[in-house]
Structures are given as C-alpha cells and as structure tokens.
C-alpha positions as CSV (number, residue, x, y, z in Angstrom):
1,M,21.7,-9.0,38.1
2,R,18.0,-10.1,38.1
3,T,16.9,-6.9,36.4
4,A,19.6,-7.2,33.9
5,L,18.5,-10.9,33.1
6,L,14.7,-9.7,32.9
7,G,15.6,-7.0,30.6
8,L,17.7,-9.2,28.3
9,A,14.9,-11.9,28.3
10,C,12.4,-9.1,27.3
11,L,14.7,-8.2,24.5
12,A,15.3,-11.6,23.2
13,G,11.5,-12.1,23.0
14,C,11.2,-9.1,20.7
15,Y,11.6,-9.0,17.0
16,P,11.8,-5.3,16.4
17,T,11.9,-5.4,12.6
18,T,9.3,-4.9,9.8
19,T,9.3,-5.3,6.3
20,R,7.0,-2.3,6.0
21,P,8.6,0.5,4.1
22,D,9.5,3.7,6.0
23,L,6.8,5.7,4.3
24,V,3.7,7.8,5.0
25,P,1.1,7.4,2.3
26,V,0.4,10.6,0.1
27,P,-2.2,12.8,1.6
28,D,-4.7,12.2,-1.4
29,A,-4.6,8.2,-1.0
30,S,-7.9,6.4,-1.2
31,R,-9.3,5.2,2.4
32,L,-11.6,2.6,3.4
33,E,-12.1,1.0,6.8
34,V,-13.2,-2.7,6.7
35,E,-14.2,-5.2,9.3
36,L,-11.1,-7.4,9.3
37,F,-7.8,-7.8,10.9
38,V,-4.6,-6.3,9.4
39,P,-3.4,-9.6,7.9
40,E,-6.9,-10.7,6.4
41,A,-7.6,-7.2,5.1
42,T,-4.2,-6.9,3.4
43,R,-4.7,-10.3,1.6
44,A,-8.2,-9.2,0.6
45,L,-7.2,-6.1,-0.9
46,A,-4.4,-8.0,-2.9
47,L,-7.1,-10.4,-4.2
48,A,-9.3,-7.5,-5.0
49,L,-6.6,-5.5,-6.9
50,D,-5.6,-9.0,-8.7
51,V,-9.3,-9.0,-10.1
52,D,-8.6,-5.6,-11.6
53,S,-5.5,-6.7,-13.1
54,I,-3.3,-4.5,-10.8
55,P,0.1,-6.3,-10.9
56,V,1.0,-6.6,-7.2
57,V,4.6,-8.1,-6.7
58,R,4.8,-8.0,-2.9
59,T,2.3,-8.5,-0.2
60,E,3.3,-8.6,3.6
61,P,0.1,-9.3,5.2
62,D,1.7,-9.5,8.8
63,D,3.2,-6.1,8.4
64,G,0.0,-4.5,6.6
65,W,1.4,-3.5,3.1
66,L,1.7,-4.2,-0.6
67,T,3.1,-2.6,-3.5
68,T,3.6,-2.9,-7.4
69,D,6.3,-2.0,-9.4
70,W,6.3,0.5,-12.0
71,F,4.0,-0.1,-14.5
72,D,2.4,1.3,-17.6
73,A,-1.3,2.7,-17.0
74,A,-2.5,1.6,-20.5
75,T,-1.0,-2.1,-20.8
76,L,-0.6,-2.7,-17.1
77,G,2.9,-4.1,-18.0
78,P,6.3,-3.2,-16.8
79,V,7.7,0.3,-17.5
80,S,10.7,0.4,-19.9
81,G,13.2,3.2,-19.0
82,R,12.7,5.7,-16.3
83,P,9.0,6.1,-14.9
84,L,7.9,9.6,-15.4
85,G,4.6,11.0,-16.4
86,L,1.0,9.8,-15.9
87,D,1.5,6.7,-18.1
88,A,3.9,5.2,-15.4
89,V,2.3,4.4,-12.0
90,R,2.9,2.7,-9.1
91,V,0.3,1.5,-6.4
92,R,1.1,1.0,-2.7
93,A,-1.2,0.1,0.1
94,F,-1.0,0.4,3.8
95,V,-3.1,-1.3,6.1
96,D,-3.3,-0.3,9.7
97,P,-5.6,-1.1,12.9
98,A,-8.4,1.0,13.4
99,R,-11.3,0.6,15.7
100,P,-11.4,-2.9,17.4
101,N,-11.5,-5.8,14.9
102,H,-11.3,-3.1,12.1
103,S,-8.5,-2.1,9.7
104,L,-8.0,1.1,7.9
105,I,-6.7,0.6,4.2
106,Q,-5.0,3.4,2.5
107,V,-4.1,3.1,-1.4
108,E,-1.8,5.5,-3.3
109,V,-1.5,5.4,-6.9
110,V,1.4,7.7,-7.7
111,Y,3.7,9.0,-10.7
112,R,6.6,11.1,-11.1
113,A,6.1,14.3,-13.3
114,V,9.9,15.2,-12.9
115,A,13.3,13.5,-12.5
116,D,15.3,15.3,-10.3
117,P,18.6,13.6,-8.8
118,A,18.9,16.3,-6.1
119,R,15.7,15.1,-4.5
120,P,14.7,11.7,-2.8
121,P,12.7,9.7,-5.3
122,R,9.8,9.6,-2.8
123,D,9.5,13.4,-2.8
124,L,8.9,13.5,-6.5
125,E,5.8,11.3,-6.2
126,M,2.3,12.6,-6.6
127,M,-1.3,11.0,-6.6
128,V,-2.6,10.7,-9.9
129,P,-5.5,12.9,-10.7
130,V,-9.3,11.8,-10.4
131,G,-10.4,9.9,-13.5
132,H,-6.9,8.3,-14.2
133,P,-7.5,4.7,-15.5
134,V,-5.6,3.1,-12.7
135,R,-7.0,5.1,-9.9
136,E,-10.4,4.2,-11.1
137,R,-9.7,0.4,-11.1
138,V,-8.4,1.0,-7.5
139,Q,-11.6,2.6,-6.5
140,R,-13.4,-0.4,-8.0
141,A,-11.4,-2.8,-6.0
142,L,-12.2,-0.7,-2.7
143,E,-15.6,-0.7,-3.7
144,R,-16.1,-4.2,-3.6
145,L,-14.5,-4.3,-0.3
146,R,-16.6,-1.8,1.1
147,E,-19.5,-4.1,-0.2
148,E,-18.1,-7.5,1.4
149,Y,-16.6,-6.1,4.5
150,G,-17.2,-2.6,5.1
151,E,-20.0,-1.1,7.8
152,R,-23.4,-2.1,7.1
C-alpha cells in the first residue's frame, strides 16, 4: 500500500507533456553552442531572428523550440496556396541542453520540392541550399548570437 501511494505521488508530481513537436532537425541544420540555458537561448534566438525579419509565430522557451509558418522567401509574408519550391520556406529551431550551462541551437530552413499525398509532409522537407536568402538571414542571426554568447 505504501509503495503504491509513493508511486502515485511520484506520478502526480510529473507533468509528462511538452509542446515541442516530435521532429528531429534535418541533417544540414545550422548548429551553434551558446553559453545560455535552454529558455534564455530560445528567447535570444527568437529576438535575433526578429531583427532579421524572420516571421516567428511560436516560441516555446521552456521546451526549447520555435517555428514560423510557411512564408515567401522574397517578401517574408505568408504563402498563399501550397508551399512548394524554394520561394516558400519554413524556419524551425530546436534548442537542447549541451555542456553544463550551455545550449545547442539547431536551426533548419526547409522547403518542399514536390507534393506527394502518399508521404508524410515532413518527409518532403529539405534544407534550402547554401546561399538561399532566408538561410543567409538565419546565418547572420546565429553569427550575432555567437558573438554575444558563444565561446571566447
């Protein structure tokens, strides 16, 4: 009886849910380690992306992620219609604990080259190529974070 009550108390004390999507960053995602805890690193990244006009629509500092909707790479406005091709992109960032007092930031800028209803939408997403204007904006934001919070 005592063990059962202890187990119940442990379960009641846990909140085993997260808002973070069940995704792994694409292999070519940009990476940066900063000397910040996950919530602070997530907020700092959101602000850095905002400076470069990346339209972040959701930031979850406690769970270490942020995302945009699909947007036009040239105008940075919402995409009308189906998001296909290099002109329609989405930015997602995942922030995870790294060494003590550090966080690993991984940012992907993805697009969909094709529409295939037989495959899960995430399987169709690929990292935009080097030199893509939105990828360059993200790199500038990460460079500012590296200068401010990276290793000296």
